[in-house]
N, C-alpha and C positions, 0 to 999 in steps of 0.2 A: 711807433713806426721805426723801421730799421734805418740806421744811418747809412747814407749812400757812400760808396767808395769814391774817393777823390782821384780823378783821372787826369793825367797829363798825356798829351799827344804830341810827339816830336816827329816832324816831317809833314809838310803842308801840301803834298802832292795828292794824287787821286785817292790812294789808299787812306791816307791820314784824314782827308776831308770827308770821305765817305764814313770813316769811323766816327768822326765828330757828329755827323747827322744821326748815327745809330746810338751813340752815347746819350745824346739829347733825348731820344725816345725811351731810354731805359728807366725803369723804376728803381734800379739799384746802383746806378752810376751817375756821376756828375762831372762835367769837364772843368777842372780847376785852371787849366791853361792850354792853349793851342800854340805850338812852338814851331817856327820855321826860320827861314833866312831872309826872306824877301817880303816886306809888308805889302807889296803890290801884286803878289801872286794871287791866282784865283782862289786858292784855298784860304789864304789869310783874309782876303776880301769877304769871303763867305762868312768866316768866323766873326769878323768885325761887324757885319750886318746883323749878326745874331747876339751881339753884345757879349761875346765870349772873351775872357782875358787873353791877351796876345803877348807874344814876345818874338822878336826876330834875332835873338841871340843864340839860337841853337842849344847845344848841350850846356852852355854857360847859364842859360835860364834855369835849367834843372839844378845846377849847383847853387845858384843864388836863391832859389825858391824851394829847396828840397823838402822843407817841412810842410809844403802844401800838397804833396802827392802821396797817395797810398800805392798807386800803380801807374805805370807809364806804358803806353803803346809806342813802340819804336818802329816807325814806318819810314825810316831813312834808307840806308843801304846796308848790305852785309858787312862791308868794310867799316862803316861808321858804327854799326852795333858792336863790333869787337872793341872799339874805343869807348863806347858808352857803357857797356856792361859793368866794368869795374866801378864806375861812378854810381850807377844804380845800386850796386851791392854795398858800396861805402855808406850810402845814406839809407840803407835798408828799404829801398823802394822795389816793389815787385815789378819785373819787366815782362811784358808780353811782346816778343820779338816777331814782327811782321816780315822780317827779312829772312833770306835763307842762310843766315850765319851759322845755324845749327850748333850753338854752344849751350843751349838750354834744353830742358826736357821737351821731347817731341810729343805734341798732344794733338789728337783727333777726337773731338767731343763724343762722337758716336761710338768710339772704341775704348778710350782710356781717360776720360775726363776726371775720374777719381784720382788719377796720378798727380793732379795739380796741387793737392793738399800740401801746404807749407812750402811749395817750391818758390824760389825767388827769381828764376829765369825760365821762361816758357817759350818754346819755339813753335810757331804755327805752320812750319814747313813751307808750303807754297800753295797757290790756288789749284794747280793741277794735282798736287798731292792730296789736298783736302777733298777734291771731287772724286778721285779714283782709288786712293789707298783703302778707304773703308770697304769698298766693294771687293777689292782684291783680297783684303783681310778676311771678309766673310766667306769668300770662295776657298781661301787657303785653309779654313777651319774644316772644310769638307773634303777637299782634294789633297791627297797626300803624295802625289807624284808630279807636282808642278815642276816643269823643266825650264820655263822661261816666261817672263811677264814683260809686256810692253804697254806703255800708256802714251797716247797721243792727244794732247790738248790743243785746241784751236780757239783763239780769242780775237776779238776785234782789235786792230792796231790802235784805234782811238782810245781804248781803255787801258792801254799799256803806257804808263808814264815813264819819265826818265829813270826812276829808281828801278822799275821792272826791267827796262832795257839794259841798264848797267849791270844787272845781276843775272844775266842769262846763264853764264857758266855755273854760278853758284846755285841757280835754280835747278839745273840738270843734276848736279852733284848731290844736292840736298834731297831732291825728290827721289832719286834712285836709292840713296842711302836709307831713307825712311821706308820706301817700298820694300826693300830687303828686310829691314828690321821688323816690320809689322807682319810680313808674310812668311819669312824664313827662307825665301827664294833668293839665291845669290846672283842668278843670271837675270838681270833686269835692265830695262832701258826706258828713259823718259824723253819725250819729244814735245816741244812747244812751237806752235805756228802762230805768227801774228798776221792776221788776215786783213788787208786794206779794203775789202769789199764795201761798197756803198749801195744800198743801206747796210749798216753794220750788222754783223752776224751775232747771234747769241753764243756764249761759251759752250763748247761741246768737248767731251773727252771720251775717246774710245779705248777700251781695255782689251788686250789680247793675252790669253793665258794658254800656254801649251801644256797639254795633259793627254794621257793615253786613253783612259776609260772613265771619264767623269760621269757622275750621276746627275743628269741635267735637271731632273725634277727637284732634287734637293738643292741644287745650285739656284734655280729660279726662286725657290722659297726663301733661301738665305738672302739673296739679292733684294727681293721685294721687302723683306723685313728690315734690311739695312737702309733702303731708300726711305722707308717710313721714319726711321730714327733720324736720318739726316734732315728730312723735311720739317722735323720738329723745330729746328733752328735755322734752316735755310728753306723757306717756303717755295722758292723758285727752282728747287732741285727736282729733276724728274728723270725717269728711265725712258729713253726714246727708242732704243733698239733692245728688245729682250735678249737674254743670253741665248746664243746659238752655238752649235758645235759643228765644225767642218774642217777637214784636213788636219785633224789633230789639235785644233785650236778652239778654245772658248772665246767668243767675241760678244761684246755688248757696248752700248753707247749711252752716256748720260748727258743731260743738258742742264745748264744753270742760267736762269733768267734773273736779273737783279731786281731789287725792290724799287729802283729809281730814286734812292735817297739823295744821291748826288749826280752821278752820270745817269744817262738813260738806262732802260732795262736790259739793253744788250750787254752791259758791263757785269755779267754774272761772275767773272773772275774776281771782282771786288767783293761781291756778296758772299761767295763761298768761303773766302778766307776771313773776311771781316765779321760775318755772322758767327763763324766758329770762334773767333777771338772774343766777341761780345759774350757768347755762351760761357766761355772760360772765365772771363772777368766777372760775370754775374754769379757764377759758381763760387768764385773766391769771395765775392761780397757776402754771399749767404753763409759761407762756412769758414771764414778767414780765421787763421790761428791767432 
């Protein structure tokens, strides 16, 4: 039987706690420690109820227990990850960065998961990036005259924790940078809306691509194929508005419904990035150097 990858999770907010629940379900990963700052937080309380080893010492817990980790999910903030990354590197711990710090290899499982081989710092971009960039990438492989791309993600405000709110500027910058990198289009824009509606809404992302003469049949085929690839690791991902062309713009909308591992199913923004991260971690577990 294959030995499981020993996982540390630093950051006990919504993303970190949802990651913990997904690690527990994995056949290839095991949680060696769940690390936060406040033992009374909801995430730490959930980990305690599951008998997961805990620490409230933050990055100091990684330093003191570095030999216990093969890989760490850093779900703190972009600024914190810049401080943490040299420590992970010093102790030869693989880091999967859940923040938009963008200092590691940018990975989207449905596009370039093979690039994780032997990488020590891997960046999962953002939830909006993971939901939209694969689709934009698929279209960019067909359309060679893309003038502009805009992605607009709307998530429930209840699913946006303090870390997400603290990283809004970095979210925009990193999502736009990744969108340009994967599509080759330099004129891009990313928007995120936090919707306070009750009942809470599911995550939705609308993609706009300006092009003069797209072959819509080829685009629909490529988009559907990419949706199938993404659904392999994010079951709640779906295409809710098929690609349409009007006024010189291709438009489509995707929705992400969460698995309900931690927050309710409306928290698809957690699932899209966390399922992508788990897919990457399991790939590393199966093929680690």
